[in-house]
PDB file of N, CA, C and O in Angstrom:
ATOM      1  N   UNK A   1      11.607  10.943   4.428  1.00  0.00           N
ATOM      2  CA  UNK A   1      11.371  10.136   3.246  1.00  0.00           C
ATOM      3  C   UNK A   1      11.902   8.738   3.471  1.00  0.00           C
ATOM      4  O   UNK A   1      12.806   8.548   4.284  1.00  0.00           O
ATOM      5  N   UNK A   2      11.373   7.775   2.784  1.00  0.00           N
ATOM      6  CA  UNK A   2      11.761   6.376   2.923  1.00  0.00           C
ATOM      7  C   UNK A   2      13.209   6.191   2.521  1.00  0.00           C
ATOM      8  O   UNK A   2      13.623   6.614   1.442  1.00  0.00           O
ATOM      9  N   UNK A   3      13.970   5.564   3.386  1.00  0.00           N
ATOM     10  CA  UNK A   3      15.361   5.272   3.088  1.00  0.00           C
ATOM     11  C   UNK A   3      15.461   3.815   2.666  1.00  0.00           C
ATOM     12  O   UNK A   3      15.435   2.920   3.510  1.00  0.00           O
ATOM     13  N   UNK A   4      15.571   3.578   1.394  1.00  0.00           N
ATOM     14  CA  UNK A   4      15.478   2.225   0.875  1.00  0.00           C
ATOM     15  C   UNK A   4      16.812   1.519   0.732  1.00  0.00           C
ATOM     16  O   UNK A   4      16.835   0.343   0.368  1.00  0.00           O
ATOM     17  N   UNK A   5      17.918   2.184   1.001  1.00  0.00           N
ATOM     18  CA  UNK A   5      19.202   1.531   0.822  1.00  0.00           C
ATOM     19  C   UNK A   5      19.364   1.071  -0.615  1.00  0.00           C
ATOM     20  O   UNK A   5      19.310   1.880  -1.541  1.00  0.00           O
ATOM     21  N   UNK A   6      19.564  -0.242  -0.804  1.00  0.00           N
ATOM     22  CA  UNK A   6      19.763  -0.793  -2.136  1.00  0.00           C
ATOM     23  C   UNK A   6      18.464  -0.902  -2.921  1.00  0.00           C
ATOM     24  O   UNK A   6      18.490  -1.030  -4.145  1.00  0.00           O
ATOM     25  N   UNK A   7      17.339  -0.852  -2.237  1.00  0.00           N
ATOM     26  CA  UNK A   7      16.054  -0.974  -2.919  1.00  0.00           C
ATOM     27  C   UNK A   7      15.746   0.337  -3.628  1.00  0.00           C
ATOM     28  O   UNK A   7      15.746   1.399  -3.006  1.00  0.00           O
ATOM     29  N   UNK A   8      15.483   0.262  -4.936  1.00  0.00           N
ATOM     30  CA  UNK A   8      15.284   1.491  -5.699  1.00  0.00           C
ATOM     31  C   UNK A   8      13.822   1.826  -5.946  1.00  0.00           C
ATOM     32  O   UNK A   8      13.505   2.950  -6.334  1.00  0.00           O
ATOM     33  N   UNK A   9      12.918   0.861  -5.726  1.00  0.00           N
ATOM     34  CA  UNK A   9      11.525   1.122  -6.040  1.00  0.00           C
ATOM     35  C   UNK A   9      10.620   0.333  -5.106  1.00  0.00           C
ATOM     36  O   UNK A   9      10.919  -0.800  -4.730  1.00  0.00           O
ATOM     37  N   UNK A  10       9.509   0.957  -4.743  1.00  0.00           N
ATOM     38  CA  UNK A  10       8.490   0.275  -3.957  1.00  0.00           C
ATOM     39  C   UNK A  10       7.282   0.082  -4.858  1.00  0.00           C
ATOM     40  O   UNK A  10       6.772   1.037  -5.444  1.00  0.00           O
ATOM     41  N   UNK A  11       6.833  -1.152  -4.962  1.00  0.00           N
ATOM     42  CA  UNK A  11       5.644  -1.470  -5.746  1.00  0.00           C
ATOM     43  C   UNK A  11       4.480  -1.655  -4.776  1.00  0.00           C
ATOM     44  O   UNK A  11       4.607  -2.336  -3.759  1.00  0.00           O
ATOM     45  N   UNK A  12       3.366  -1.051  -5.099  1.00  0.00           N
ATOM     46  CA  UNK A  12       2.147  -1.177  -4.298  1.00  0.00           C
ATOM     47  C   UNK A  12       1.270  -2.256  -4.920  1.00  0.00           C
ATOM     48  O   UNK A  12       0.994  -2.228  -6.119  1.00  0.00           O
ATOM     49  N   UNK A  13       0.837  -3.202  -4.101  1.00  0.00           N
ATOM     50  CA  UNK A  13      -0.116  -4.234  -4.507  1.00  0.00           C
ATOM     51  C   UNK A  13      -1.367  -3.997  -3.674  1.00  0.00           C
ATOM     52  O   UNK A  13      -1.324  -4.102  -2.448  1.00  0.00           O
ATOM     53  N   UNK A  14      -2.478  -3.678  -4.324  1.00  0.00           N
ATOM     54  CA  UNK A  14      -3.696  -3.353  -3.579  1.00  0.00           C
ATOM     55  C   UNK A  14      -4.717  -4.483  -3.657  1.00  0.00           C
ATOM     56  O   UNK A  14      -4.759  -5.263  -4.608  1.00  0.00           O
ATOM     57  N   UNK A  15      -5.526  -4.531  -2.622  1.00  0.00           N
ATOM     58  CA  UNK A  15      -6.638  -5.482  -2.577  1.00  0.00           C
ATOM     59  C   UNK A  15      -7.830  -4.771  -1.985  1.00  0.00           C
ATOM     60  O   UNK A  15      -7.735  -4.212  -0.892  1.00  0.00           O
ATOM     61  N   UNK A  16      -8.975  -4.780  -2.696  1.00  0.00           N
ATOM     62  CA  UNK A  16      -9.217  -5.525  -3.918  1.00  0.00           C
ATOM     63  C   UNK A  16      -8.511  -4.895  -5.111  1.00  0.00           C
ATOM     64  O   UNK A  16      -8.331  -3.680  -5.190  1.00  0.00           O
ATOM     65  N   UNK A  17      -8.123  -5.752  -6.022  1.00  0.00           N
ATOM     66  CA  UNK A  17      -7.349  -5.322  -7.180  1.00  0.00           C
ATOM     67  C   UNK A  17      -8.089  -4.425  -8.145  1.00  0.00           C
ATOM     68  O   UNK A  17      -7.465  -3.707  -8.927  1.00  0.00           O
ATOM     69  N   UNK A  18      -9.416  -4.453  -8.102  1.00  0.00           N
ATOM     70  CA  UNK A  18     -10.176  -3.626  -9.045  1.00  0.00           C
ATOM     71  C   UNK A  18     -10.538  -2.247  -8.483  1.00  0.00           C
ATOM     72  O   UNK A  18     -11.273  -1.495  -9.123  1.00  0.00           O
ATOM     73  N   UNK A  19     -10.035  -1.915  -7.309  1.00  0.00           N
ATOM     74  CA  UNK A  19     -10.307  -0.603  -6.706  1.00  0.00           C
ATOM     75  C   UNK A  19      -9.237   0.382  -7.187  1.00  0.00           C
ATOM     76  O   UNK A  19      -8.190   0.540  -6.559  1.00  0.00           O
ATOM     77  N   UNK A  20      -9.522   1.028  -8.297  1.00  0.00           N
ATOM     78  CA  UNK A  20      -8.553   1.964  -8.891  1.00  0.00           C
ATOM     79  C   UNK A  20      -8.335   3.205  -8.036  1.00  0.00           C
ATOM     80  O   UNK A  20      -7.242   3.771  -8.034  1.00  0.00           O
ATOM     81  N   UNK A  21      -9.355   3.629  -7.317  1.00  0.00           N
ATOM     82  CA  UNK A  21      -9.229   4.806  -6.455  1.00  0.00           C
ATOM     83  C   UNK A  21      -8.255   4.499  -5.313  1.00  0.00           C
ATOM     84  O   UNK A  21      -7.401   5.325  -4.989  1.00  0.00           O
ATOM     85  N   UNK A  22      -8.377   3.329  -4.710  1.00  0.00           N
ATOM     86  CA  UNK A  22      -7.452   2.920  -3.645  1.00  0.00           C
ATOM     87  C   UNK A  22      -6.021   2.889  -4.172  1.00  0.00           C
ATOM     88  O   UNK A  22      -5.112   3.419  -3.533  1.00  0.00           O
ATOM     89  N   UNK A  23      -5.819   2.278  -5.323  1.00  0.00           N
ATOM     90  CA  UNK A  23      -4.470   2.198  -5.891  1.00  0.00           C
ATOM     91  C   UNK A  23      -3.898   3.591  -6.155  1.00  0.00           C
ATOM     92  O   UNK A  23      -2.753   3.871  -5.800  1.00  0.00           O
ATOM     93  N   UNK A  24      -4.685   4.453  -6.770  1.00  0.00           N
ATOM     94  CA  UNK A  24      -4.217   5.815  -7.068  1.00  0.00           C
ATOM     95  C   UNK A  24      -3.864   6.565  -5.792  1.00  0.00           C
ATOM     96  O   UNK A  24      -2.839   7.243  -5.721  1.00  0.00           O
ATOM     97  N   UNK A  25      -4.720   6.439  -4.790  1.00  0.00           N
ATOM     98  CA  UNK A  25      -4.482   7.140  -3.518  1.00  0.00           C
ATOM     99  C   UNK A  25      -3.217   6.617  -2.847  1.00  0.00           C
ATOM    100  O   UNK A  25      -2.392   7.405  -2.384  1.00  0.00           O
ATOM    101  N   UNK A  26      -3.059   5.297  -2.791  1.00  0.00           N
ATOM    102  CA  UNK A  26      -1.874   4.708  -2.159  1.00  0.00           C
ATOM    103  C   UNK A  26      -0.602   5.121  -2.889  1.00  0.00           C
ATOM    104  O   UNK A  26       0.397   5.454  -2.251  1.00  0.00           O
ATOM    105  N   UNK A  27      -0.629   5.102  -4.212  1.00  0.00           N
ATOM    106  CA  UNK A  27       0.552   5.497  -4.980  1.00  0.00           C
ATOM    107  C   UNK A  27       0.868   6.972  -4.794  1.00  0.00           C
ATOM    108  O   UNK A  27       2.038   7.342  -4.691  1.00  0.00           O
ATOM    109  N   UNK A  28      -0.152   7.821  -4.751  1.00  0.00           N
ATOM    110  CA  UNK A  28       0.068   9.251  -4.534  1.00  0.00           C
ATOM    111  C   UNK A  28       0.669   9.499  -3.150  1.00  0.00           C
ATOM    112  O   UNK A  28       1.606  10.285  -3.009  1.00  0.00           O
ATOM    113  N   UNK A  29       0.137   8.838  -2.146  1.00  0.00           N
ATOM    114  CA  UNK A  29       0.667   8.996  -0.792  1.00  0.00           C
ATOM    115  C   UNK A  29       2.096   8.487  -0.689  1.00  0.00           C
ATOM    116  O   UNK A  29       2.918   9.074   0.015  1.00  0.00           O
ATOM    117  N   UNK A  30       2.392   7.413  -1.376  1.00  0.00           N
ATOM    118  CA  UNK A  30       3.753   6.883  -1.376  1.00  0.00           C
ATOM    119  C   UNK A  30       4.726   7.897  -1.978  1.00  0.00           C
ATOM    120  O   UNK A  30       5.831   8.084  -1.467  1.00  0.00           O
ATOM    121  N   UNK A  31       4.313   8.545  -3.058  1.00  0.00           N
ATOM    122  CA  UNK A  31       5.169   9.567  -3.679  1.00  0.00           C
ATOM    123  C   UNK A  31       5.360  10.763  -2.756  1.00  0.00           C
ATOM    124  O   UNK A  31       6.447  11.336  -2.693  1.00  0.00           O
ATOM    125  N   UNK A  32       4.300  11.139  -2.039  1.00  0.00           N
ATOM    126  CA  UNK A  32       4.361  12.310  -1.159  1.00  0.00           C
ATOM    127  C   UNK A  32       5.210  12.058   0.077  1.00  0.00           C
ATOM    128  O   UNK A  32       6.040  12.887   0.450  1.00  0.00           O
ATOM    129  N   UNK A  33       5.000  10.912   0.709  1.00  0.00           N
ATOM    130  CA  UNK A  33       5.656  10.666   1.997  1.00  0.00           C
ATOM    131  C   UNK A  33       5.773   9.168   2.236  1.00  0.00           C
ATOM    132  O   UNK A  33       5.149   8.634   3.153  1.00  0.00           O
ATOM    133  N   UNK A  34       6.561   8.494   1.425  1.00  0.00           N
ATOM    134  CA  UNK A  34       6.672   7.048   1.514  1.00  0.00           C
ATOM    135  C   UNK A  34       7.708   6.573   2.494  1.00  0.00           C
ATOM    136  O   UNK A  34       8.555   5.750   2.149  1.00  0.00           O
ATOM    137  N   UNK A  35       7.658   7.079   3.719  1.00  0.00           N
ATOM    138  CA  UNK A  35       8.712   6.730   4.665  1.00  0.00           C
ATOM    139  C   UNK A  35       8.563   5.347   5.259  1.00  0.00           C
ATOM    140  O   UNK A  35       9.566   4.721   5.601  1.00  0.00           O
ATOM    141  N   UNK A  36       7.341   4.847   5.393  1.00  0.00           N
ATOM    142  CA  UNK A  36       7.159   3.523   5.983  1.00  0.00           C
ATOM    143  C   UNK A  36       5.763   2.994   5.684  1.00  0.00           C
ATOM    144  O   UNK A  36       4.851   3.768   5.395  1.00  0.00           O
ATOM    145  N   UNK A  37       5.594   1.675   5.753  1.00  0.00           N
ATOM    146  CA  UNK A  37       4.256   1.112   5.588  1.00  0.00           C
ATOM    147  C   UNK A  37       3.300   1.625   6.670  1.00  0.00           C
ATOM    148  O   UNK A  37       2.118   1.841   6.399  1.00  0.00           O
ATOM    149  N   UNK A  38       3.800   1.819   7.880  1.00  0.00           N
ATOM    150  CA  UNK A  38       2.948   2.328   8.966  1.00  0.00           C
ATOM    151  C   UNK A  38       2.422   3.721   8.650  1.00  0.00           C
ATOM    152  O   UNK A  38       1.253   4.020   8.896  1.00  0.00           O
ATOM    153  N   UNK A  39       3.274   4.557   8.115  1.00  0.00           N
ATOM    154  CA  UNK A  39       2.867   5.914   7.756  1.00  0.00           C
ATOM    155  C   UNK A  39       1.832   5.891   6.628  1.00  0.00           C
ATOM    156  O   UNK A  39       0.848   6.629   6.674  1.00  0.00           O
ATOM    157  N   UNK A  40       2.051   5.045   5.619  1.00  0.00           N
ATOM    158  CA  UNK A  40       1.094   4.921   4.526  1.00  0.00           C
ATOM    159  C   UNK A  40      -0.249   4.424   5.060  1.00  0.00           C
ATOM    160  O   UNK A  40      -1.302   4.929   4.673  1.00  0.00           O
ATOM    161  N   UNK A  41      -0.204   3.441   5.943  1.00  0.00           N
ATOM    162  CA  UNK A  41      -1.446   2.929   6.529  1.00  0.00           C
ATOM    163  C   UNK A  41      -2.178   4.025   7.284  1.00  0.00           C
ATOM    164  O   UNK A  41      -3.395   4.163   7.152  1.00  0.00           O
ATOM    165  N   UNK A  42      -1.459   4.796   8.065  1.00  0.00           N
ATOM    166  CA  UNK A  42      -2.069   5.884   8.839  1.00  0.00           C
ATOM    167  C   UNK A  42      -2.763   6.878   7.917  1.00  0.00           C
ATOM    168  O   UNK A  42      -3.886   7.305   8.188  1.00  0.00           O
ATOM    169  N   UNK A  43      -2.099   7.243   6.833  1.00  0.00           N
ATOM    170  CA  UNK A  43      -2.671   8.192   5.882  1.00  0.00           C
ATOM    171  C   UNK A  43      -3.897   7.606   5.176  1.00  0.00           C
ATOM    172  O   UNK A  43      -4.902   8.296   5.002  1.00  0.00           O
ATOM    173  N   UNK A  44      -3.818   6.343   4.773  1.00  0.00           N
ATOM    174  CA  UNK A  44      -4.944   5.708   4.084  1.00  0.00           C
ATOM    175  C   UNK A  44      -6.165   5.574   4.981  1.00  0.00           C
ATOM    176  O   UNK A  44      -7.296   5.629   4.500  1.00  0.00           O
ATOM    177  N   UNK A  45      -5.946   5.399   6.277  1.00  0.00           N
ATOM    178  CA  UNK A  45      -7.069   5.213   7.195  1.00  0.00           C
ATOM    179  C   UNK A  45      -7.944   6.453   7.337  1.00  0.00           C
ATOM    180  O   UNK A  45      -9.041   6.364   7.888  1.00  0.00           O
ATOM    181  N   UNK A  46      -7.500   7.572   6.870  1.00  0.00           N
ATOM    182  CA  UNK A  46      -8.360   8.768   6.857  1.00  0.00           C
ATOM    183  C   UNK A  46      -9.560   8.538   5.950  1.00  0.00           C
ATOM    184  O   UNK A  46     -10.656   9.026   6.223  1.00  0.00           O
ATOM    185  N   UNK A  47      -9.348   7.797   4.878  1.00  0.00           N
ATOM    186  CA  UNK A  47     -10.427   7.508   3.923  1.00  0.00           C
ATOM    187  C   UNK A  47     -10.945   6.078   4.040  1.00  0.00           C
ATOM    188  O   UNK A  47     -12.127   5.814   3.822  1.00  0.00           O
ATOM    189  N   UNK A  48     -10.047   5.164   4.388  1.00  0.00           N
ATOM    190  CA  UNK A  48     -10.382   3.738   4.497  1.00  0.00           C
ATOM    191  C   UNK A  48     -10.051   3.280   5.920  1.00  0.00           C
ATOM    192  O   UNK A  48      -8.930   2.837   6.168  1.00  0.00           O
ATOM    193  N   UNK A  49     -10.992   3.376   6.852  1.00  0.00           N
ATOM    194  CA  UNK A  49     -10.714   3.116   8.268  1.00  0.00           C
ATOM    195  C   UNK A  49     -10.149   1.729   8.586  1.00  0.00           C
ATOM    196  O   UNK A  49      -9.475   1.562   9.602  1.00  0.00           O
ATOM    197  N   UNK A  50     -10.410   0.740   7.743  1.00  0.00           N
ATOM    198  CA  UNK A  50      -9.907  -0.613   8.016  1.00  0.00           C
ATOM    199  C   UNK A  50      -8.617  -0.934   7.259  1.00  0.00           C
ATOM    200  O   UNK A  50      -8.121  -2.057   7.344  1.00  0.00           O
ATOM    201  N   UNK A  51      -8.075   0.022   6.531  1.00  0.00           N
ATOM    202  CA  UNK A  51      -6.892  -0.232   5.694  1.00  0.00           C
ATOM    203  C   UNK A  51      -5.724  -0.772   6.513  1.00  0.00           C
ATOM    204  O   UNK A  51      -5.496  -0.375   7.656  1.00  0.00           O
ATOM    205  N   UNK A  52      -4.993  -1.693   5.887  1.00  0.00           N
ATOM    206  CA  UNK A  52      -3.767  -2.240   6.465  1.00  0.00           C
ATOM    207  C   UNK A  52      -2.714  -2.262   5.372  1.00  0.00           C
ATOM    208  O   UNK A  52      -3.016  -2.514   4.206  1.00  0.00           O
ATOM    209  N   UNK A  53      -1.469  -1.996   5.765  1.00  0.00           N
ATOM    210  CA  UNK A  53      -0.346  -2.018   4.831  1.00  0.00           C
ATOM    211  C   UNK A  53       0.740  -2.900   5.430  1.00  0.00           C
ATOM    212  O   UNK A  53       1.133  -2.732   6.585  1.00  0.00           O
ATOM    213  N   UNK A  54       1.213  -3.834   4.628  1.00  0.00           N
ATOM    214  CA  UNK A  54       2.249  -4.765   5.071  1.00  0.00           C
ATOM    215  C   UNK A  54       3.430  -4.723   4.111  1.00  0.00           C
ATOM    216  O   UNK A  54       3.260  -4.639   2.895  1.00  0.00           O
ATOM    217  N   UNK A  55       4.635  -4.782   4.686  1.00  0.00           N
ATOM    218  CA  UNK A  55       5.821  -4.943   3.856  1.00  0.00           C
ATOM    219  C   UNK A  55       5.832  -6.363   3.338  1.00  0.00           C
ATOM    220  O   UNK A  55       5.498  -7.305   4.057  1.00  0.00           O
ATOM    221  N   UNK A  56       6.215  -6.507   2.097  1.00  0.00           N
ATOM    222  CA  UNK A  56       6.260  -7.836   1.505  1.00  0.00           C
ATOM    223  C   UNK A  56       7.644  -8.170   1.018  1.00  0.00           C
ATOM    224  O   UNK A  56       8.640  -7.870   1.676  1.00  0.00           O
ATOM    225  N   UNK A  57       7.700  -8.785  -0.122  1.00  0.00           N
ATOM    226  CA  UNK A  57       8.943  -9.256  -0.719  1.00  0.00           C
ATOM    227  C   UNK A  57       9.877  -8.074  -0.979  1.00  0.00           C
ATOM    228  O   UNK A  57       9.453  -7.004  -1.416  1.00  0.00           O
ATOM    229  N   UNK A  58      11.150  -8.302  -0.699  1.00  0.00           N
ATOM    230  CA  UNK A  58      12.160  -7.270  -0.923  1.00  0.00           C
ATOM    231  C   UNK A  58      13.381  -7.927  -1.552  1.00  0.00           C
ATOM    232  O   UNK A  58      13.849  -8.968  -1.089  1.00  0.00           O
ATOM    233  N   UNK A  59      13.886  -7.312  -2.602  1.00  0.00           N
ATOM    234  CA  UNK A  59      15.137  -7.778  -3.195  1.00  0.00           C
ATOM    235  C   UNK A  59      16.000  -6.560  -3.493  1.00  0.00           C
ATOM    236  O   UNK A  59      15.701  -5.459  -3.029  1.00  0.00           O
ATOM    237  N   UNK A  60      17.037  -6.743  -4.241  1.00  0.00           N
ATOM    238  CA  UNK A  60      17.971  -5.643  -4.499  1.00  0.00           C
ATOM    239  C   UNK A  60      17.381  -4.533  -5.348  1.00  0.00           C
ATOM    240  O   UNK A  60      17.927  -3.430  -5.378  1.00  0.00           O
ATOM    241  N   UNK A  61      16.282  -4.794  -6.037  1.00  0.00           N
ATOM    242  CA  UNK A  61      15.733  -3.817  -6.959  1.00  0.00           C
ATOM    243  C   UNK A  61      14.362  -3.279  -6.582  1.00  0.00           C
ATOM    244  O   UNK A  61      13.981  -2.187  -7.003  1.00  0.00           O
ATOM    245  N   UNK A  62      13.621  -4.044  -5.792  1.00  0.00           N
ATOM    246  CA  UNK A  62      12.241  -3.650  -5.538  1.00  0.00           C
ATOM    247  C   UNK A  62      11.751  -4.208  -4.200  1.00  0.00           C
ATOM    248  O   UNK A  62      12.194  -5.254  -3.725  1.00  0.00           O
ATOM    249  N   UNK A  63      10.834  -3.472  -3.634  1.00  0.00           N
ATOM    250  CA  UNK A  63      10.130  -3.930  -2.442  1.00  0.00           C
ATOM    251  C   UNK A  63       8.640  -3.819  -2.729  1.00  0.00           C
ATOM    252  O   UNK A  63       8.207  -2.894  -3.415  1.00  0.00           O
ATOM    253  N   UNK A  64       7.859  -4.748  -2.213  1.00  0.00           N
ATOM    254  CA  UNK A  64       6.407  -4.687  -2.381  1.00  0.00           C
ATOM    255  C   UNK A  64       5.757  -4.367  -1.044  1.00  0.00           C
ATOM    256  O   UNK A  64       6.105  -4.929  -0.006  1.00  0.00           O
ATOM    257  N   UNK A  65       4.807  -3.451  -1.102  1.00  0.00           N
ATOM    258  CA  UNK A  65       3.953  -3.170   0.043  1.00  0.00           C
ATOM    259  C   UNK A  65       2.544  -3.586  -0.354  1.00  0.00           C
ATOM    260  O   UNK A  65       2.043  -3.205  -1.412  1.00  0.00           O
ATOM    261  N   UNK A  66       1.916  -4.372   0.508  1.00  0.00           N
ATOM    262  CA  UNK A  66       0.564  -4.863   0.247  1.00  0.00           C
ATOM    263  C   UNK A  66      -0.438  -4.001   1.004  1.00  0.00           C
ATOM    264  O   UNK A  66      -0.339  -3.838   2.220  1.00  0.00           O
ATOM    265  N   UNK A  67      -1.395  -3.455   0.277  1.00  0.00           N
ATOM    266  CA  UNK A  67      -2.406  -2.561   0.835  1.00  0.00           C
ATOM    267  C   UNK A  67      -3.756  -3.263   0.767  1.00  0.00           C
ATOM    268  O   UNK A  67      -4.259  -3.574  -0.313  1.00  0.00           O
ATOM    269  N   UNK A  68      -4.333  -3.506   1.939  1.00  0.00           N
ATOM    270  CA  UNK A  68      -5.636  -4.167   2.028  1.00  0.00           C
ATOM    271  C   UNK A  68      -6.671  -3.147   2.483  1.00  0.00           C
ATOM    272  O   UNK A  68      -6.635  -2.693   3.627  1.00  0.00           O
ATOM    273  N   UNK A  69      -7.576  -2.791   1.609  1.00  0.00           N
ATOM    274  CA  UNK A  69      -8.607  -1.794   1.914  1.00  0.00           C
ATOM    275  C   UNK A  69      -9.461  -2.201   3.109  1.00  0.00           C
ATOM    276  O   UNK A  69      -9.788  -1.364   3.951  1.00  0.00           O
ATOM    277  N   UNK A  70      -9.824  -3.472   3.188  1.00  0.00           N
ATOM    278  CA  UNK A  70     -10.696  -3.962   4.261  1.00  0.00           C
ATOM    279  C   UNK A  70      -9.918  -4.580   5.421  1.00  0.00           C
ATOM    280  O   UNK A  70     -10.509  -5.191   6.311  1.00  0.00           O
ATOM    281  N   UNK A  71      -8.597  -4.422   5.412  1.00  0.00           N
ATOM    282  CA  UNK A  71      -7.776  -4.973   6.486  1.00  0.00           C
ATOM    283  C   UNK A  71      -7.465  -6.439   6.310  1.00  0.00           C
ATOM    284  O   UNK A  71      -6.765  -7.035   7.129  1.00  0.00           O
ATOM    285  N   UNK A  72      -7.975  -7.018   5.257  1.00  0.00           N
ATOM    286  CA  UNK A  72      -7.774  -8.437   4.949  1.00  0.00           C
ATOM    287  C   UNK A  72      -8.036  -8.630   3.461  1.00  0.00           C
ATOM    288  O   UNK A  72      -8.536  -7.733   2.782  1.00  0.00           O
ATOM    289  N   UNK A  73      -7.688  -9.827   2.962  1.00  0.00           N
ATOM    290  CA  UNK A  73      -7.935 -10.151   1.565  1.00  0.00           C
ATOM    291  C   UNK A  73      -9.430 -10.249   1.310  1.00  0.00           C
ATOM    292  O   UNK A  73     -10.150 -10.889   2.077  1.00  0.00           O
ATOM    293  N   UNK A  74      -9.905  -9.617   0.235  1.00  0.00           N
ATOM    294  CA  UNK A  74     -11.284  -9.773  -0.229  1.00  0.00           C
ATOM    295  C   UNK A  74     -11.230 -10.012  -1.729  1.00  0.00           C
ATOM    296  O   UNK A  74     -10.333  -9.519  -2.414  1.00  0.00           O
ATOM    297  N   UNK A  75     -12.190 -10.768  -2.231  1.00  0.00           N
ATOM    298  CA  UNK A  75     -12.310 -10.976  -3.671  1.00  0.00           C
ATOM    299  C   UNK A  75     -12.833  -9.695  -4.308  1.00  0.00           C
ATOM    300  O   UNK A  75     -13.525  -8.913  -3.657  1.00  0.00           O
ATOM    301  N   UNK A  76     -12.505  -9.481  -5.570  1.00  0.00           N
ATOM    302  CA  UNK A  76     -12.903  -8.250  -6.252  1.00  0.00           C
ATOM    303  C   UNK A  76     -14.395  -7.963  -6.163  1.00  0.00           C
ATOM    304  O   UNK A  76     -14.777  -6.802  -6.017  1.00  0.00           O
ATOM    305  N   UNK A  77     -15.239  -8.959  -6.244  1.00  0.00           N
ATOM    306  CA  UNK A  77     -16.674  -8.751  -6.214  1.00  0.00           C
ATOM    307  C   UNK A  77     -17.287  -8.772  -4.820  1.00  0.00           C
ATOM    308  O   UNK A  77     -18.486  -8.536  -4.672  1.00  0.00           O
ATOM    309  N   UNK A  78     -16.489  -9.049  -3.803  1.00  0.00           N
ATOM    310  CA  UNK A  78     -16.991  -9.175  -2.439  1.00  0.00           C
ATOM    311  C   UNK A  78     -17.292  -7.809  -1.835  1.00  0.00           C
ATOM    312  O   UNK A  78     -16.501  -6.876  -1.975  1.00  0.00           O
ATOM    313  N   UNK A  79     -18.424  -7.694  -1.171  1.00  0.00           N
ATOM    314  CA  UNK A  79     -18.774  -6.450  -0.482  1.00  0.00           C
ATOM    315  C   UNK A  79     -18.064  -6.403   0.861  1.00  0.00           C
ATOM    316  O   UNK A  79     -17.859  -7.438   1.495  1.00  0.00           O
ATOM    317  N   UNK A  80     -17.690  -5.210   1.295  1.00  0.00           N
ATOM    318  CA  UNK A  80     -17.046  -5.089   2.610  1.00  0.00           C
ATOM    319  C   UNK A  80     -17.976  -5.423   3.742  1.00  0.00           C
ATOM    320  O   UNK A  80     -17.577  -5.367   4.906  1.00  0.00           O
TER     321      UNK A  80
END
């Protein structure tokens, strides 16, 4: 399981932001086995082959992981 030290929560930021299925899947996987962004990326790639996960901002209370379905930023209306 993820050892966060002082960080008590990991927030998932997904792109595209309107992909509710991606967000739900990423959050579920994080709850199941949120040991690292690499592990989350590996799990997501079973369904989203181009998925990328990056560690982002971290402070004493929260860390953000950025999940890109297409491996890069896309606008909500943009087709893959």
